[in-house]
N, C-alpha and C positions, 0 to 999 in steps of 0.2 A: 176748123184749121186750114187754111188756104194752103196748097201743093208747093208755092214759093218760101214756105218758112221754112216748108223739109230740105230745099236744094243747098243750104250747107252742111247738112246732117248727111245728107245722098254722096255727096264730094268727101265730105270725111272720108264715109265707106271707103268709097271708093278707091283713093289713098291709099287706106291699110290695106283692100284686096291686093292693090297694082303691087306695092311693096312687097308684102307677106310673098305674092308670085312669086316679082323678082327674084328671091333667095334660090327656090326650086329651081329658075330656070337659071340663074349664075352657075349651082351646083349639076346642073348638065352642059351649060356653052359655055361655062366662064368668064372668070370676074369684066375682062375688056367686053366682050357684046353685052352685058347687062350696061355697063359704065355708057358706050354710048349708041344704047339702043333703047335706052329706059330710064337710068337717070338724069343722062346728056343731054336727053332726045327733047324739041320745043315741045312737044305734047304735055310733057311732064312736069316743066316749067308753067306750062302756062295753064295747068291742073291747078296746080299749088294758088297761082295768082286769082282763080276764078273759085278757090274756096277764101282767101283771103277777101275779095270783094264781095261775095255772097256773106262774109260773116262780120263785116262789118255793115253792110246792110241791114240784116239779122239784131246786130248789137244797135242799131237807130231805130231800128222798131220796137223794140224791145225797151227801149227808153236807158240801156244799160248804162250809158253816160253818167246819169247820177247819180250808180252806187259805185264809189270810187273804185273802192276793192276790188271788184267785177270787173267792173273795165281796165282796170291795171294788168288783172290778170290775160285778157284778150292783147291789150297793145302789147306785150312782154311777147308773146306768141307771133303777134303781126313783127314785130322787129326783129325777132332773129329769122323769120322768113325772110325779110328784107334782108338781113345780115345774109343767111346761104345766096340770096341770087345777086348781090355785091360781089361775095365772092369767085360764085360759079361766073361773073360777067368780068371781074380786073384784075381779076389772082390769077398767078403766074407759077407754074411747079416743075421740078425736075433735079436732075441728078450732076452731081460735081464729084469727080475722079481727079483725085489728088496721088502725085508720085512723089515722093521725097524728093525736097529742093528744088521740082519746077513750079516755078511760077505759074501761074492762069488768069486770065482777066473774064472767063466767061464758062457757063455749063450747057449742059444740053436740057431741055426742054423735053417735058412727057409726050410731046409731039413729034420728037424729034428733030426739033429744029434747036441750029445753037443760039444763045443770048445772052449779053454782055455783062458783067457784071461791075457797080462801080467803082471798083477796089479789084487790088492786086491781090490774091492771095496764093500764099504756099504753104508744104506740108514741111513740119522741122522734122518733126517722130510723131510714132504714133504706138501709144502702148496696150497691153492689156493686161490688167487686174485679176490675180486667181486668187479665189478660196484657198485657204490655207492651206498644203499638203496636194493638193487635189491641180487635176487640169482643166476644170470647169471656171470659165468665164464669171467673174464679178462685175467687170463692167472693164470699158474699152474709154481712151482717149486720145484723141487727134492735136497734139502741139501745131498750130499753124501759126504765120505771122501776113500781117493785116498791111497792107498801103494804101492810105487812101488821099486825096487832095485836103480832107479835115483833117488830117494829122500834122500838116503843114508847120516847121517850126519858122522862127525869124528869120534863118537863113536861105528860107526858101529851098529846101532838102528834104525830100520826103521820110520821113522817121518810120518805121519800122513799127507793129507794134504786135504783142504776141499774146495769143488766147490761149486756151483749152475749151475744146466741142468733144462733148461725150455723154451718155444717155443722161436722159434728164437733166443735160443740161449744156444749151442750144448759145447760138451765136446771133447776136443779133447787131448788124450792120447796116445803116442807108436804106431801111426798111426792108432789109433782106433777112432771113433767117437761117441755119445752117443747123441740122440736125445730122451726128450720130446716127448714120445706116447700116453699113457693114466696112470688110476690109480685104484687102487683097492675101492669099497666102503667105507670101513671102514678109508679110506687115512692114513692106514699104510702102506702100498707097495705102489709103481710106476711102472710102465714098459716101457721100453726105449727100445727106436730102435738102435741095435749096426751094424757101417758099417766097413767094411776094406776094403780102396783101395787105395794102397799106388800110383798106377799108372796112371789109367783109368781116375778119375780125373784132375787131375794136366792136361796131356798131352790135355782133350775135351778144359780143359781152354784157352789153349795156342791157340788152334782154332777158340775157340769165339773171342779172343782178335782178331787173325787176320783176323777175316770175318768182326768186325768194322771197322780196318784197310781201311783193301780193299773195304769195302763201300764205305769209307770217299775220297780215293782214284779215287774210278771209277767216283763219282759225279763232283774231280774235278779237272780232267786231260782232260786236252784242247784236245788233241788226241783221247780217247775213245769217244763213240758213245750218251752218256748224253750230253754232254757239244756242238757235233754237229748236235743232235738235236734240241738246243736251238738256233742254227744259220742256222735251215732250212729255204729255202726261200719258202717252205710253207704253214710254221707260217703266214709270212710276206704278205701273198697275200689274206689273208683274208676268211672268211667262209660264204658259202649262204649254210643253211641247214636247217632242220627242225625236232624239236621236237617229239618226241610221246607223244602222250595222253595218260597220265594216267589212268585207270580206277579202279575206284573204286566204388484216393478216402477219402472224408472225413470222420471225426469219432466224433460222434455226444456225448456230454456228457463224453468226456473225460477228465478224471483228468491230471491238464498239471497245473505245475508254472507260475508263471507270468514271461515276457519274462525277463525283469529288475534284480529282483534276481538271473535268470540263467545265464544272461550278467555280474553280480556281479561275480560269478564263472570264469569266463575265463581266467583269469591273475592266479589264486591259481594255486601253482605249485603241484603235483604230483608224484609218483616213478610208472612209465608207459613204458614195451617194454625196457625193460635193462636201464632205465636214465630217468634221473629227466624230464620232462613238463609240458607246462603250460596245464588247465585241457582241453583249446579249441580243443588240438592235442587228446587228448584220445575220446571227444566227440566225434568230424567228423571222425575219425577212426571206430569208433563204428556206426553209422549210414550210411555212408559208405560200412562198410561193410554188412549191413543189406538190405538196400533198393538200394545202388548204387546210391547216391547224400548225398550231403552235410546237407541237409536237408529235412524235410519230411514236407510234409503238409504245408507250412507257418512256421512251428514250428521249432528255432533253434536246434541244436544240442546239446547245453545244455541242454534246455526244453526238448531233448527228453529221457538223460541219468538220469537226474534230475528227470524227474516225473514218471521213467521208475523203479529207486530204492526207491523213496519213494509209488508207486502203481505197482507194478508186478503183481498181479493179472489181474487186469485193461486191461496194455499196453499189456499181454499176447493172448488177443482179438482183439488186431487190426492188421489189415493186413498190415505188414510193412516186412514181408521177401516175395523180388523179385524174381520173376519163369523166369530165362532163359532158352533159349530158348533148350538149351541140358539138362534142368527140366523139359518139357513136359512129355515124356515119366512115368518118376515118377509118377509124381502128378496126370497122368492118372488111373496110376496102383492103386494108391491111394485115387482116386476119387474127386480129388479137381481139381478146374478150376479156371480163372483169372490170371491177372499178379502181385498180390500179393497174399501171405497167410499169417496165423496168426501161431502164436508158438503153440495156442494149438490146432492145426487141427494135430499136427503129434503125439499127445498123443491120444489114446483112452478115454473113459468114464473111465476107473480101473486104469486108470495113464501108461497104457501101452506104452512104446516108439513103435512107427508104422514102423520105419524104422529099427529099430535092424534085427528084420525076415529076411527082404529084403537085408539085409549087408551080412547074415552069407551065404543067397544063392547064392550071389553075389560075396562071398570074393576071391580075387585071379583072378579073371577072368579077369579084367583091363576092363569092359565094357564102355559104356556108361553110363549105369544104377549105376553101382560101384563109377564109378567118380560123378557122379548127386548126389547121397548118400554120399560122402566125403560131396562136398561143403555145402550140407542143414546144414550135422551133421557140418561141422566147424563153421559154422554160429549162430548152436544151440549152441555153445560150448563158442561162444562169450557169449550169453544171459545169457547161468548158471553163467557164469564167473562175470559178471555183479550183479545178483542176489545175489549170496556167497561174493560179495564184496573181490572177488580177483583179479577184473581185471586190476585197481589199488590201491597203498598204498597212506596214506598224507605223504607229507612228516616229518621226525622224528621233535618233536621238542627237542632232546636232542644235536640235532648239530651235532651228527653222521653223514649226510649227509649234503654236501653241498647247499646250493642252488643255483639256476639260477641268474645271475646278470639281473639285468631290461634291458639291450639292449637285452639281446639272450633271452628274455621274447618275448620283442618286436619284436625280428626278425622273431617268431618263429609264432605269431599272423599274422603276416603280410606273410609269406610263404604260411600258413594257408588260409589266406583271396583272397588270389592273386593265379587261375587255370595257370600258366604259363604254363602248356602244352597244356591244350586243347584252351588257346588263340594264342599259336604260332600256332598247325599244320593248327586250322580254318586261319591263317590270311598267314602266308610260301603255302597252299594250297592254296587258292583265288590270292595271286598276281601271283603262279609259272603258273596257268592256262591261268590267264589274259593275262600275257607274252610267253606263247604260242603259243593263237589267235591270239596276234599283231606279231608273226614271222610269222605264218602261212598267215594272211593278207598282208604281205611285199614279202611272196616268190611268192603268190598269183601276186602280183603288179610285179613282176621281176623287181623290183630296187636295182642296187646293189650298188651307192652310197648315202650314208649318208647325210640326212638333218636334220635339227634344231630338229625339229621335234623326230627322231631318238634319236637323239643326247641328246635330253631332257629325252627322256623316259629311256634312259638308264642309264645318273646321277639319275636321282628319284628312279629308280630299284635298283641300287647301295645302295642308300640313305636309302632305306626302308628295305635292308638288312642287313644294318649296324645298323638300328636301330632294328630287330628283335634281329640283332647277341647281342649287349649290354644289350634287355631286357633278354633275353635266359641268359645270363652271371650275369646276379643281380641274379634271381633266383636260381642259380646253386653256386653263391659266397654263398645265401644264405643259401638252402642246408650246404653248406661245414660249414660253420660259425657254424650253430647249431649243427650238427655231433661233430664236430671238426676233422672233417677226410675228407679226399676228397672223396666226392661222388664216388666212382668206385667199390661196394662191391657187386651189383647188378646186375640184368636183367634191371631194372629199371632207373639206376644209367646209368647203360655203354652206354642204349640208347640216353640217354641225352645228356652223352657225345660225342659220335658222329655225333649227332645234331650240337653241339655245334663248334666243328671241321668242320662236311662240311661245315658248315657261314662259318667261318673263311678261308677255304683252297678256296672255293668261292669266298670272298674278295679280297685275295692273288692273287688269280689267275687276276681278275681282274684287281687290279693294275699293275700287272705283265706283263698284252697285252698292257697297257698303257703305261710301260716304255719302252717298245720294239717295239714303235708306232705300237701295233699289233691292236689296240681300236676299229678296224669296229664295225660297228651296230649288224651284225650277230653273230658275235663271240661273242662281250662282254655280249649279250641278252642270248645266249648258256651257258655261264657260269654262268652268275645270275637267269638265269630262275633253270638250276639244281640244283644251292644252293639253292631255294627253295621249291623246288620239294624234291630233297630228304632229304634234312631235313624235310619237313612238312610230308613226309610219313615215318621218322624213329619216328617223336614223334607221331604223328599216332599209329603208331604201339605199341608205350609204353604205347599210353591212353587206346587201346582198348585191349592189350592184356595179362588184369588182371595179369600186374609186382606189387608184393607190393611195394606201395611207400612208407613206412611207414620207416623212418629215427630211425633205432636203433643199441645198439652197437657193437664194431668190434669184433667176434671171435677172441679167442688168434692168431689164427695163421697167422690174418688177418693184425696183429700190426706188421707188416713190412714198410721199406723206398722203399722195391722192389716191394711193390704191386702198387702203381701208376704210375713209370718208364716202368713194365712192361704191364700194361693194356692200359695205354695211347697210348705206339707205336703201339698197336695192333688195337685200335680202328682206329688209326689216316689212318692207313691201310686199312683198311675197307671205311672211307672215300672216301680215293685214290680211292680205287677199284670202288666203285661206280659210280664215276664220271666214269672211265675206260667204266663203262659199259654202260652209258648214251651216252658215244662219239658212242659207239658200235652200240647201237640199233638207233643213228642219223646217220650214217654211211652206213649203211645197207638200210633206209629209202631214201637218198638220193640215191645210187646205185640204189635201184628199179624205181626213179623216172628221172635218168639220169640226175642227177644234179651236181653242182662241188661243190669243198670242203670236198669229203672223203679223199682227202691225206692229207689235214691238218689235218684232225679228227685221222688218223691214225700215223700222227707225234707228234700228242699232246697228244695220249694213251698210244704211246709208251715212250715219254718223262717220264710220269705220274709212266709210272710202275717200274722206278728204284728206286723213292724214299717210292714207296708203297710196292715194296719187299723187299727193307732195312729193312724199318720200322719195318714188318713183322717177317724177321730175328732176328733181334735185339729185338723183342722186347719178341719173345719165345724162345730165349736163355738168356735173362733175367730172362725170368719164373723159366727157367732150375735151372741157379744159387738161385733162390730162394726157388724153391724145396729140394736144396741140403744141402741150411741154413736150413730150415722149419722140411723137412721129411729125410734129409740122403740120397735121390737119387736123380741122376740130371733128369734122365727121367723116365716114370712107366706106360707109352704107355696107359694113361690114353684118354678116346674116345675125347676129349677136344684136348690134345695132338697131338693125329694121324693126328684128321683132320688139325688143324691149321700147320704139317705140310703137309699134303696132298697140304694143298693151298698153300704153300709157293711149293711144288715141279711143281706144274700144270703151275703155273704164271711160274716160273723161266725156264721151256720149251719156255716159249713167245719170252725170248730173246736168242737162239739160230738161227737166221735165217739163218746163213749163211752154215748151217749143216741142217736145214731145211728150204726147198723151198720154202713150202704153205706158213708159213710164211710172204714171203714177198709178197703177193696177198692181197688186202686187205678186201675183202670179206671171205678169211679163217680163215685171222687174228682177224677179229673183231665178226664171229661166235666163235670163239675159246677165244675170250675174255668173250664173256657172259655167255658160259658154263663155264668158271672156275669161275666165279661170284658167279656158283650154290654151289660151293665148301665153300664159304665164309659165304652163308644165312646157310648150313647145318653145320660149322665148328659154328655157334652162336644161329642160332635156333633150329635146328634138335639135337645135342647133348642136348643142353639143355632143349628138350622137351621129344625127343623120346631115348635117349641114356642115360641119366644122367651119373655119373661119382663124382667125388670131386669136376669138376668144375661148375659143372650143378648147374641153378636156379631154384628153385623148386616153382616156383609159381608166 
């Protein structure tokens, strides 16, 4: 193989390394630095152009122009690159500040120079919509008047046209697009983002459409690799494989209200967390925030909250604030011991807050001490809100806020009472490990054919996974019904969705093997065990990762129909990548033990790569469309966007077995699959908790 054939892939790998490194540079030196010195630099554009040219040459050498589906896919990527270059060279972007009844004809470019608009725009009124009974914003709307030569009437007088600009509802006029960005505190002014991109966006969208079309054709074309893999004889010979074993105070004389009195308040509706909820939700959130449990020393959450409201001085003396492992150094500095501390322990005798001086010393250090202080301070803040009466508000009696129907109250009480995540991760991991030991025992026996016992184990495992899926689906549907929006808005909810999709994929793959007469004992058990373990560990991470499980109202920008499709497709791709990684680990173990079945696992991984990468690609570009609708820019080099692109690049390289001979060998292929999954982990976890950005889940 001539070295020239490898140049496109070396350039592709270089692009991935450069943009991945740029996210860390941005974290240290800021967005303006990477925008001018990396993403906007001449050498960066030259790198992409070199990649495009060498890619075209490689396509010609491989005669890919005669394979319509493959050719269309690569042409789609080239058109997307052309669109991005056109946007970079011809577009303009800036900010427009409007004050009420002050018409203007210009806006400020991002570079700091003023530019003229082909029309006159004037802010009539600015309106903020609120969630019922709260101060949380549900949307922003700028009502403006537009005057331009295109609106002339027969009398040659300019006629003003009224328009509304709001989140996810843009104004398009004479090639300019205006987006709601921010507003003045006095509500007499509005900030709009202005973009002018006459060619780039259209070209890019054509590339997106061709990409989606080529993906469908690649999956349906019987002459292409995906359909050939479905008929591969290695899948029909069954699998003899091994799964890797994953490793992983009472208070006396305390004033407390009676349990029946507290329980009577469970269904009482209050305004909390930007929405109307039963009091039970407030109480559970409060107690869980303080001590990490839904109850405290045999007292219900309602008893704790009501008693604290009535007797705050007494409850400040109760050791209820749980001391986490990361708090140990802080507690030692304060001279405190034990697993729980009192609110009173955080104040000196003169009422001075003991953490204030410590925080001033640690501010900006990003040290473990600073994070521990912030965590304790946040929980103390919840206590202060309860004592001041600002944690929640009674439902107004004037009818300005509509109460919840009884069905929603009952649904939320049920959701609060059943620990869906805890039950599922414990059950799934337990069953997954048991199935692993069954596979280990069968491998040691060396039995290749399935008997009645093995068939029964597979059937029982399938039914158990089906029950787990339905149980999780019920809890997920409850959360959806309670919030009124699909639960995909934060880290906790997306992890729940990943677990749901993982179990569904395992069930569908099991049915797939049965339909194609591939349902040997070891093959079926591999799929089911993977479903249990991957979903179990996903749920465990969501349970232990301290993500915020509270159901809240959506930010205005998230109230978009693009949200569910964008996030869902990407989460499905992550689940498929997890299955591929599990296959890779199993294949390497089998290779080390000189067992059969590696070829079958390789074929299965190659097969799953197609829907996985296609879902990721389509999900990314749907997100780009959403970003263009909401922010006026279909690509902003946000760290999450960058790492999703890195993930697509590294997995996309795996399709080029004809050009990269090392991918044809099972061991390098599976090692590469494990390496690729590190980019998935970085995209989801690393960006969220290390790099930040507008996609980051903060807690």
